N, C-alpha and C positions, 0 to 999 in steps of 0.2 A: 677899548682894549686895556687902557690904563686903569679904568674903573674896575674891570674884571680882575686885573692883577692885584689891585689894592684890596678888593673884596676877598681874594684868596688868602691875604695876609691875616684876615680877622680870625681869631681863635675860635675853635668849635665850642659850643656850649658845654659847660661842666655838668655832668650827669648827676653829681652828688646832690642829695636832698638837703633841705634846710636843716634838718636834724643832724645830718652828717657834717655839714659845714660848721654848725654850732659846736659839735663835739671836737672838731679840730681846733677851733679857736680856744675853747675852754681848756683842752689838754695842753696846748702850748703855754697858756697863761699859768696854769698850775705847775707844769713841769719846770718852767724857767724860774718861777717863784720859789719852789722848793730847792732848786739848784742854787739860787742866790742866797737862800737862808742857810743851807747846810754846808756848802763848799768853803766859804770863808772861815767857818769854825774849824773844819777839818784841816785847812791849810794854815791855820794860826794867824789869820789876818782879819781885819774888820772892813777892809775896802772891797768893793765889788769889782772894780775895774781889772785887777790882775787875775781874777778868778772867772767872772762871768764874761768871757770873751765873745766878741761879736759873731764869729762863725757859728756859735751854738744856736743863734736865732735861726739860721738856715737848717741846722740839724733838727730843730724843733718842728719846722715846717714838714720835713720828711717823716719824722717819728709820729706826729699827731694828725697830719692832714692826709698823708699817703702811706700809711703803715704797711700796706701790702707790697710796696715797691721793694725790689731786691736791694735798692740803694739805702733802704731804711732799716735793714735788719741789724741785729746786735753786733755781728762781726764787722759789718760795714761801718757803723759809727765808731766803735772802739778801735778797730784796726786802722780804718781810714784816717781818722783824726790823729791818732797817735803817730802812725808812720809818716804822715805828712808833716807833723811838727818836727820829728827827728830830721827829715830831709831838709826842711826849711832852716832849722838851726845850723845844720852842717853847711849849707850854702852860705848862710850869713857869716859864719866863722872862717870859712876857707876862701871866700870870694869877697874882695874888698869893695868892689863897685856894686852898690845896691841895684843900679839899673840892669846889671847882668845877673846878679844873684836872685832877684825877685822872680823874673820869668823862668829862670832855670829851675828854681825851687818848685814852682807850680808844675812845670813839665816833668821833672823827675818824680814828684809826688804822684802824678797821674800814672806814670809808668810803674811805680812801686805798688800802687793800689791795684792796678791791673794784674801784676804778678802775684800779689797776695790775695786776690779775689775779694777785696774789700773796698770797691769803688764807692766813694761817698763825696758828692759834690762840695760840701763844706770843707772837705780836706784841702781843696785848692786854696780856699780863703785862709785856712790855718797855716799853710805853707807860706803864703804871702805875709801873714801877720808875723810869722817867725822871723822874717827878714826885715820888715818895716815897722815892727811893733814898738820900737823905741828902747830907751835904756832899761826899762823894767824887764823886757823880754831878753835883751842882750845880756844883762847881768845874770839872768837865771841859767843861761846856757842850755845844755841838754835836759836839765831838770824841768824846763818849760814843758817838755812833752809829757812829763809825769804829773806835774801840777802847774798850771790848771787844766791842761788839755785832757789827759786820761781821767783825772779825778772828776772834772765837770762832765765829761762825756758819759762816764759810768753812772754818775748821779742822775743825769737827765734820762739815761736809758732805763734805770730802775724806776724812775717816776713814770715813764711811758708804759712799762710793763704793768705797773700797779694800776695806772689809769685805765688802760685797755681791759685789764681783768675786771675792774670795777664796773666798767660799762659793757661787759660781755662781748668784747670784740676780740677775735683771735689775734694775738701777737705774743711772741714772734711768729712770723709767717713760716711755719715749718713745712718742709717738703713732704708731700704725702708719700706713704709707703708705695713701693712699686707694685703695680697691679699684676697679679699672677693668675694663671689658669686655675680655676677652683678644683680641677682634677689633678693638679700638679704634674701636668705633662708639658711638652715643649711647645705646644700650639699657643698662639696668641689668645688672649681672652676673647670670648665671643663677640663683644661689641667692637673689637679692634680689627676684626676680619673684613669688615665692610666700612665704607666711609673714610674719614680722616684718621689715620693712625699716628702714633707718636713718632714713628719713623718718617712719615710724610712731613710732620711738623718740624722735626729736626732738620730735614733736608731743606725746607723752605727758609728756616732761620739761618742756616749756613749760607744759603744763596743770598739772603738779605744782607748779611755781613755788617750789621750795625747793632749797637747796644739798644735794647728796648727796655723801657722802664716798667716791665711786667715780666714775671718769671715764666719760664717755659711751662711749668706745671699749671700755673694760673691760666696761661693761654690755652693749654690743652683742655682745661675745665670749661673755659668760655666757649671753645669750639663745640664741645659736647652739649653744653646747654643751648647753644644756637641751633644745633641739629634737632634737639628736643622741641624747641619752639617751632622750628620749621615743620616737624611732624605734626604737632598740634594744629598748626595752621592748615596743613593739607588734609588731615583726616578728621578734624573737628574735635570737639570736647567729649572724649570718652573717659568717664571716670570709673574709679573702682566700685562705686555704688551701683553702677550699671552692669558690671560683669561678675560681681562677687556672688558666692553662694550664701544665702541668708539662713537656711535651715542647717545650722552648723552643729555637729556633734562635738560637745565639749565636756571636759572633766574639771574637777577641782583638785586642789593641792593634796587633799587627803583621800582621794579616790584610790582604792586598792589596785595594785598593778594587774592582778588577774582580771578584774572587771574592766579596766581600761583596755587591756589586750583583747578581750572579747568584743568590745565596742569597735575596735579597729577592724577586726576580722568580719564582724557582722555587717558593717557598712562598707567594707572594702575600700578603706581610706588609708592614707599613709601617715597622717598627723592630726592632732587635735589640740585646740587652744586649751590652756589651763586658766581657770577663772577663780577669782576670790568670791566671797558670798555676794558682793555687789555687782557681779558680772564684769568686773574689770579684768583685763588680760594681764596675767602675771607670768605667763610662759607658754611654751609650745612643746608638746611631747610627740615624738615620731616613733615609727616602728624601730628605727635604728637604736633609739634609747633603751629599748627593751632588751637589747643584747646584754646590757649590764645586769639583767636579772634573769638568768637562765632557769630558774626554779618555778616558773609559772605553770599552773595546772594544765594550760593549753598545749604544752609541749608533750609529745608522747614518743615512745620508742627509744632506740639507741641514742638518738640525739639528746634526749632528756638525761639519760644516765651519764653521758659523756660530759655534758655541761655541769651537772651536779658534781662530778668528780673534779673538774677544773675549778669550780667554785670552792670546794673544800681545800684544794691544794694551794690556791692563790689568795684566798681571803679568809684564812682561819680566824684571824683576830678582827676582821672587819664586820660591821653590822650589815646584814643582808637587807637590801631595800625592800620595802613593803608597799609604799604608796607612790603615786605619780610624782609628787614634789621631790622625792629623793633621787629621781633619775632624770628629771627634765633639766636641760641646759640652763645656765644662768644667763640672764639678759634676753631680751626679746625685741625684734624689729617689727613695728606696726606701721600702718599707713592710715590716713584719714579717708572718709568716704569721698571727699572731693579731689583726692589725688588722681592726676591724669595717668592713664595706663602707660604712657611713654616713660614715666619715672620708674616704673617697675622693671623696665628692660635691663638697665645696668644692675639693678638689685638682684634680679633672678639669674641673668645671664652671667655676670661677672662675680656677683657676690655669693652665688651658690645657694640662694634661698629657693626652696621649692614651694613653700606655703607662707603666705604673709597675712596675718590677721588684720582685719579692717575695723577701726574703732571710731566711736563718735567723739564729740568734744569732751566728754567726761571719761574717756578711755574705756568705755563699756563696749563689749563686743557687738559689732554690727554684722559681720560676715567674715569670709575668708576668700582669698584669691590664690589660686594654684597656677602652676605653669601652664596647664592645659587651658585654664580660663584666659590667660594672657595670649596664648597662641590663637585661640578662637577669636578674641577681640581684634588682634592685629589682622587676621585673615578677613574678618568681616569688614573692618575698616577699608582694607584694600579692595575688596569686592565692591563695596558701596561706592568707593571713589571711582573705580573703573566704570561702573554702571552710570554714574553721573557724567563722566566724559562722553560715553557713547550717546546718551540722551541729548547732550548739548550739541554733539556733532550732527545727530539726526535732525535736530531742530534747525 
């Protein structure tokens, strides 16, 4: 029993790769080195000890080793460290007994960080340093919160932003935009109508009633990715290369609009990839994009005359589009041949994409996946899985 209890105290293995661990170590080294070089000059001193305070080491651990943590975000380090220094200096000046002032400073600093939503664990160490830091801190008074605390924290933060940008790692960890229904109605997005919703996650977090070192948005993303992995495990590896249409009708940037429109109607399709001379995908033009050009020869009757009138009234000074490249939207979303079909679900259901070009490693067109292709793949996967269950039961 005791052995099992002791085994339970052992920490779980850290999932970070060797490269990720090396990045954290290197970032802390460079960040603190730059802070130690820059801040003394800005503060007008040559000594490191009043500027490179010990709690910054803990801030460096968060900024470089766990930058996705809510406790490592810019407002957390700037606000948490600075407000904790102000609280600590106030306790040191107003309470004569350090034995009472020190724990009270840490306690009040935690409360202030909770109130200001800038919880940062090194802030507790800074509050303690403000009380027990010695004559150098005492003589500085409330200026201690400005220099070295705010100055060093800001310098270390800028170093972290530059380091993560150079190593192509997202920081600061911004909150993603709220997911909305692609049709702009009050219904939840399609993927939120089944499975774990954000409301379910919020309810569980309220019931848990503890601070987690992971943001709610990251937790929501992890749950979605876990569901995707579970789908792949249940239904097998169905890739875009298996379900895509390979004989794709495509156009080029300079294809005349009238010709492109006739291709859409002849093949009864809704969209076509736009290719460069090397067959690399540069865009996607759909039937909706042709609304921008109502003067196509294919339009007949009263509708043609009406559209031409609207064109003359609203675009007198504008150049009338003549080729596909002038009406296709900027930016294109593509997937690779090995992309699992489960990854297309949020893209098409929530993102509003109806057609997604499939490209090879050189970004050349391999095929295209439509919503109907995805529906057929999901249906086929469910049928095959049910057939497998029945055969196993019969056996």
